[in-house]
Every structure is written in structure tokens, then in C-alpha cells.
Backbone as CSV, one residue per row, in Angstrom:
resi,resn,N_x,N_y,N_z,CA_x,CA_y,CA_z,C_x,C_y,C_z
1,UNK,1.005,-1.068,0.121,-0.234,-0.481,-0.037,1.223,1.173,0.198
2,UNK,0.620,2.159,-0.729,1.500,3.391,-1.155,1.006,4.433,-0.409
3,UNK,1.211,5.649,0.366,0.592,6.259,1.302,0.992,7.894,0.473
4,UNK,0.407,9.014,0.750,0.877,9.848,0.003,0.834,11.044,1.567
5,UNK,2.216,11.674,1.430,2.739,12.469,2.900,3.020,13.995,2.018
6,UNK,2.410,15.001,3.338,2.744,16.356,2.942,3.995,16.912,3.655
7,UNK,4.157,17.285,3.625,5.851,17.711,4.559,5.865,19.225,4.518
8,UNK,6.101,19.850,5.114,6.553,21.347,5.026,8.429,21.586,5.219
9,UNK,8.456,22.116,4.112,10.288,22.555,4.105,10.404,23.816,4.300
10,UNK,11.971,24.046,5.802,11.884,25.580,5.158,12.021,26.026,3.974
11,UNK,12.583,27.100,3.490,12.382,28.049,1.824,14.001,27.583,1.802
12,UNK,15.156,27.287,2.457,16.237,26.930,2.207,16.831,25.652,1.708
13,UNK,16.384,24.690,2.603,16.003,23.083,2.147,15.551,22.910,1.349
14,UNK,14.327,23.736,1.228,13.233,23.061,-0.416,14.741,23.750,-1.426
15,UNK,15.206,24.878,-1.474,16.309,24.742,-2.137,17.339,24.192,-2.629
16,UNK,17.804,23.516,-1.478,18.906,22.587,-1.241,18.562,21.181,-2.015
17,UNK,17.295,20.813,-2.020,16.678,19.609,-2.798,16.700,20.002,-3.611
18,UNK,16.007,21.074,-4.573,15.569,21.068,-5.674,17.375,21.087,-6.664
19,UNK,17.859,21.570,-5.715,19.938,21.538,-6.446,19.632,19.885,-6.464
20,UNK,19.493,19.415,-5.647,20.417,17.891,-5.720,19.243,16.894,-6.906
21,UNK,18.430,17.373,-6.543,17.266,16.853,-7.796,17.738,16.840,-8.937
22,UNK,18.135,18.423,-9.388,18.726,18.537,-10.766,20.188,17.567,-10.816
23,UNK,21.326,17.953,-9.748,22.553,17.589,-10.011,22.224,15.836,-10.159
24,UNK,21.217,15.136,-9.359,21.476,13.978,-9.305,20.421,13.167,-10.559
25,UNK,20.112,13.927,-11.052,18.315,13.620,-12.173,17.986,12.739,-11.466
26,UNK,17.402,12.817,-10.353,16.595,12.234,-9.465,15.251,13.004,-9.334
27,UNK,14.293,12.333,-8.342,12.990,13.162,-8.175,12.748,13.349,-6.491
28,UNK,12.138,14.052,-6.224,12.231,14.253,-4.317,11.519,13.178,-3.798
29,UNK,10.804,12.373,-4.296,10.189,11.499,-4.049,11.047,10.578,-3.248
30,UNK,12.299,10.515,-4.410,13.036,8.857,-4.345,13.930,9.785,-3.326
31,UNK,14.582,10.670,-3.128,15.377,11.535,-2.115,14.609,11.322,-0.721
32,UNK,12.918,11.276,-0.431,12.919,11.741,0.642,12.686,10.119,1.235
33,UNK,12.048,9.227,0.282,12.745,8.153,0.406,13.422,7.475,0.885
34,UNK,14.550,7.814,0.021,15.799,6.934,0.843,16.167,7.950,2.019
35,UNK,16.111,9.248,2.162,16.169,9.510,3.826,15.637,9.060,4.947
36,UNK,14.105,8.851,4.219,13.578,8.117,5.175,14.045,6.804,5.793
37,UNK,14.289,5.628,4.886,14.461,4.325,4.986,16.181,4.813,5.581
38,UNK,16.607,5.160,5.300,18.220,5.233,5.864,17.917,5.843,7.586
39,UNK,17.033,6.435,7.773,16.715,7.457,9.331,16.398,6.133,9.972
40,UNK,15.249,5.346,9.657,14.581,4.209,10.438,15.787,3.110,10.698
41,UNK,16.818,2.839,9.018,18.052,2.083,9.777,18.526,2.492,10.762
42,UNK,18.699,3.815,11.061,20.083,4.159,12.002,19.054,4.033,13.043
43,UNK,17.973,4.244,13.350,17.158,4.185,14.752,17.203,2.671,14.684
44,UNK,16.992,1.533,14.225,16.773,0.320,14.588,17.945,-0.258,14.849
45,UNK,19.589,0.247,13.855,20.442,-0.256,14.290,20.716,0.372,16.017
46,UNK,20.484,1.770,16.067,20.224,2.048,17.869,20.017,1.243,18.816
47,UNK,18.490,1.241,17.958,17.558,0.229,18.985,18.129,-1.096,19.316
48,UNK,19.003,-1.986,18.591,19.563,-3.318,18.507,20.957,-3.166,19.269
49,UNK,21.765,-2.226,19.240,23.006,-1.602,19.931,22.672,-1.900,21.359
50,UNK,21.513,-0.818,21.241,21.184,-0.343,23.056,21.070,-2.557,23.888
51,UNK,20.283,-2.839,22.796,19.817,-4.228,24.154,21.118,-4.946,23.605
52,UNK,21.988,-4.977,23.079,23.361,-5.913,22.930,23.873,-5.407,23.483
53,UNK,24.327,-3.857,23.595,25.517,-3.673,24.730,25.734,-4.624,25.923
54,UNK,24.945,-4.427,26.412,25.614,-5.275,28.021,26.016,-6.212,28.345
55,UNK,25.227,-7.122,26.804,26.232,-8.242,26.914,27.265,-7.910,26.291
56,UNK,27.730,-7.369,25.636,28.876,-6.940,24.621,30.066,-6.883,26.009
57,UNK,29.115,-5.722,26.583,30.090,-5.219,27.802,30.695,-6.600,28.423
58,UNK,29.477,-6.926,28.822,29.782,-8.496,29.799,31.151,-9.354,29.179
59,UNK,31.513,-8.972,28.038,32.274,-9.743,27.366,33.513,-9.920,27.278
60,UNK,33.640,-8.127,27.539,34.357,-7.522,27.540,34.742,-6.447,26.008
61,UNK,33.524,-6.644,25.367,33.851,-6.444,24.251,33.444,-4.440,23.852
62,UNK,34.071,-3.495,23.862,33.731,-2.188,24.809,33.917,-1.308,22.538
63,UNK,35.224,-1.664,22.265,35.368,-1.108,21.442,35.199,-2.248,19.804
64,UNK,35.514,-1.151,19.275,35.328,-1.865,17.537,36.613,-2.498,17.744
65,UNK,37.617,-2.420,17.771,38.609,-2.819,18.364,38.190,-4.584,18.735
66,UNK,37.491,-4.576,19.655,37.279,-4.968,20.618,36.813,-5.978,19.964
67,UNK,35.649,-5.842,19.414,34.889,-6.878,18.380,35.790,-7.701,17.354
68,UNK,36.434,-6.650,16.486,37.439,-7.047,15.399,37.990,-8.159,15.737
69,UNK,39.004,-7.723,16.805,39.329,-8.926,17.575,39.072,-10.321,17.932
70,UNK,37.639,-10.049,18.295,37.005,-11.552,18.724,36.448,-11.911,17.790
71,UNK,36.351,-11.523,16.447,35.617,-12.376,15.358,36.852,-13.063,14.216
72,UNK,38.198,-12.337,14.305,38.982,-12.555,13.384,39.863,-13.542,14.009
């Protein structure tokens, strides 16, 4: 199912969006869909990270280097 969403943009952001549309030869809808998908993915990652972090810390996995060493 497709929904139509109306959003209000400040004039400056609207001009920047129009510039990107022309430069990338794409549509406003495509750029906004991509931005929302990325936002949702980041939020999902943050939620998962928050759930996993206590287990990782208990195993001594604090930094990216710790994780890399553990899986290498």
C-alpha cells in the first residue's frame, strides 16, 4: 500500500533539495524515501545496539577493535 505524505520544508532546505534533484537527476520523492529509509535503519541499529551492549560489555567487547579481534 502506498501513502502520500505532505511535508513542509523551510525555503532553504527546499532550494537545496531542488539542487540535489537537478544534480542527481532523480525525484524529490526518491530522495525523501531514501532519507526516511536511512533514518529508520539508523534508529533500528541504535535500538539493537542498546539491547546488545550490556552483553558485549560483559564479554569485554567495548570498542570496535575489541569486536574485530574477537571475530578475527
